[in-house]
N, C-alpha and C positions, 0 to 999 in steps of 0.2 A: 470449477471441479478440476482437478489435475489432470492433464492429458495423459493417454495410456502411455507414451513414451517416460512419463516420469518429469514431464517438463512443465515448469512453472511462469505463471505471470504474476510478479509481483507489483502490488500497488500502494502508493503513498497517499494519503490525504493531508495535506499540508507539505509543505516544501520548504521548511524552514531550514536552520543550520544542522540539526541532528537528522532530520531526513535526508539532506543534501550528502552528509558524511556517510550515512548509510547506503545510500544509492551509490556512491562512489566505489564503497566497501564491495558489494553485491557485482558491481560491473567488473572490477578486478576480480572478483571470483570467477565471474564468468568467463571472462578472458583467459584464465588460467584453467578452465573446467578440459577434463579429457574424456574419452569415450569409455572409460571406466567407471565414471562417476553414476551413481544411481539415480540422483535427482539432478536435472539441469535447469538453469534460469533461461527462459525463452524470452522473455520480455520485461521490460519493467515501465510502467505507467505511472506518471506524477501528477499530482493537481496542478491545475492552471493558477492557484490562488497566489503564490510569489512568482510571478510572471518573469523576472530577470533571472532569478535561481532555476526554476524549470526549464526555461529556455536554455539556460547555460549547460544543465546538466545533458539536454538532449543533443546540444551541439557536440559536447564532449563525447559522447558514445553515440554516434549515429546509428542506427539500425537496432539499437539496444534499448535505450531510452527513449521514450515519447511524451509530450504532455497531453492528457487528456483534454476533451473539448470542455468538460465540466465534472465534478465530484462523482456524480453518478456515473459517469464514464468510467471513471476510476474503478468504481465497484462493481460494475458489471463485468469488465474485462478481466480483472485480477482475481487469482485463487486465493493469494493471501493477502490482507490489507492490513498496511501498518498504521495505525493513526497518530498522527503527529500535530494534534491542533492545539492552539491556546485554549484554556479551559472554556471561556466566554464565547469562542467561536465554535467549539463542538456541542454546546447546547444549543446553539443557533442552527448548524448545519447538521448535525447526526439526524434528528429527527425528520428531517426533510428527503433523506436517502432510503431509498429501498434495497434492502440488503437480501439476496437470496440465501437460503437456510444453509447451503453448504461451503458458505465463505469462511475462512479462516480469519478471525482478527485478531491484532495484535496492538495493543496500547502503547505506546510512548510518552502518554502524559501522565509524568509521576504525580502532579498533583490533584490528580481525579481518580478518586476510589472507584476500585472495579465495581461495585454494586450501582454507583452514579452512571459510569459508563453503561452498566448493562439496561439502565433505565431509560437510556436514549436509543436504544437500538431494539430492533425487533424480537419479541419474545419467542418466536420458532425457530432460531440458530441451532444448527446441529451439535455446536459445541460453544461454550461461553467464551467471550474473550478473553485473552491472556495478556499477562504483562511479561 
């Protein structure tokens, strides 16, 4: 849930090339934010899946980016979750995670149709995943 201050925690399931680039872009945006921005990024939490990439991002942006203990922690802590998993990994991992209904889920998996993604997620989400 978005904090009252309008501050968001962004989470990444999967930490490959696309996720890494987006984390760097969001971190740059965070560093350029000013007090007049209506929405701010309070933190970014990344999946521990690609340990070398996730650890590198955390060391590049200390205090902003951190590596989750596991994928469930990413889901639990993030307001917005970007899913950047390989299709076969998504089919394995997503059904094992518990998604609170208020999460915003954005798919970065171009080869996975949204209806397939929806079938891997809980049916009680407040809003369907988007791409």
